[in-house]
C-alpha positions in Angstrom: 178.1 -83.5 115.0 177.8 -86.1 118.1 181.3 -87.2 116.7 182.9 -83.9 117.4 181.3 -83.8 120.5 182.6 -87.2 122.4 186.1 -86.5 120.5 186.1 -83.2 122.6 184.6 -85.0 125.2 187.3 -87.6 125.0 184.8 -89.9 124.4 185.1 -91.3 120.9 184.6 -94.7 121.5 181.3 -94.4 122.7 180.4 -94.3 118.8 180.8 -97.7 118.3 178.0 -100.1 119.3 178.9 -101.9 122.4 178.4 -105.4 120.8 182.0 -104.7 119.2 183.8 -104.0 122.2 186.0 -107.0 122.3 186.6 -106.8 118.3 188.7 -103.9 117.7 191.7 -102.2 118.5 191.4 -99.2 120.3 194.0 -97.1 119.2 192.8 -97.8 115.6 189.3 -97.1 115.9 190.3 -93.7 117.8 192.7 -93.3 114.6 190.0 -93.9 111.8 188.0 -91.6 113.8 190.8 -88.9 114.0 190.9 -89.6 110.3 187.3 -88.9 109.3 187.6 -85.9 111.6 190.1 -84.5 109.7 188.6 -85.2 106.4 185.5 -83.3 106.7 187.3 -80.0 107.8 185.3 -76.8 106.7 188.2 -75.4 104.8 189.3 -77.5 101.8 193.0 -76.6 102.6 192.8 -77.8 106.4 191.8 -81.9 104.8 193.9 -84.1 104.2 194.5 -85.5 100.7 193.6 -89.3 99.9 197.5 -90.4 99.7 197.8 -88.4 103.0 194.9 -90.4 104.4 196.4 -93.8 103.5 199.6 -92.8 105.3 198.2 -91.9 108.1 196.3 -94.9 108.4 198.9 -97.3 107.8 201.5 -95.5 110.2 200.8 -95.9 114.1 204.0 -93.4 114.9 202.8 -90.6 111.8 201.2 -87.8 113.5 197.8 -86.5 112.9 196.9 -82.9 113.4 194.3 -81.8 115.5 191.3 -81.5 113.9 189.0 -78.7 113.8 185.5 -78.3 114.0 183.6 -79.8 111.4 182.0 -78.7 108.9 178.1 -79.1 109.0 175.5 -77.4 107.1 171.6 -77.1 107.2 169.5 -75.5 104.6 166.7 -75.6 102.6 166.7 -77.4 99.1 166.9 -74.9 96.1 163.9 -73.5 94.9 164.3 -75.5 91.7 164.0 -79.0 93.5 161.3 -77.8 95.8 159.1 -76.7 92.3 160.1 -80.6 91.0 158.8 -82.0 94.6 155.8 -82.4 95.8 156.3 -81.0 99.5 159.6 -79.5 100.5 161.4 -80.4 103.3 164.5 -79.3 105.6 167.8 -81.1 104.8 169.5 -82.2 108.0 173.4 -82.8 108.9 172.8 -86.3 108.9 170.7 -87.0 106.1 171.9 -89.5 103.4 171.3 -90.2 100.2 170.8 -94.2 99.8 170.8 -95.4 96.3 169.4 -99.0 95.7 171.2 -100.7 92.6 170.0 -103.7 91.2 171.3 -105.9 88.5 170.2 -106.2 85.2 
């Protein structure tokens, strides 16, 4: 949600860690952010296909459609998940599960 807010305020580059300030090309980063916002549109029909994303990222001249406000959901776990866990907790927008992969 922070990225969308900064996008609307034309301050998207503020999401980049300042330590990397000199190590990227602004137009490329802005294009990546723009593409990312297009990929999380609420209506799947408004999202680009992967082949279109590749084309948009590979072209400096291909016009990008204006993203609409992204889809965000906040809710509770299902009853089944609640009953399988010792404590229920709210799911938040920025919560991402992390898996640890170990070699055999």
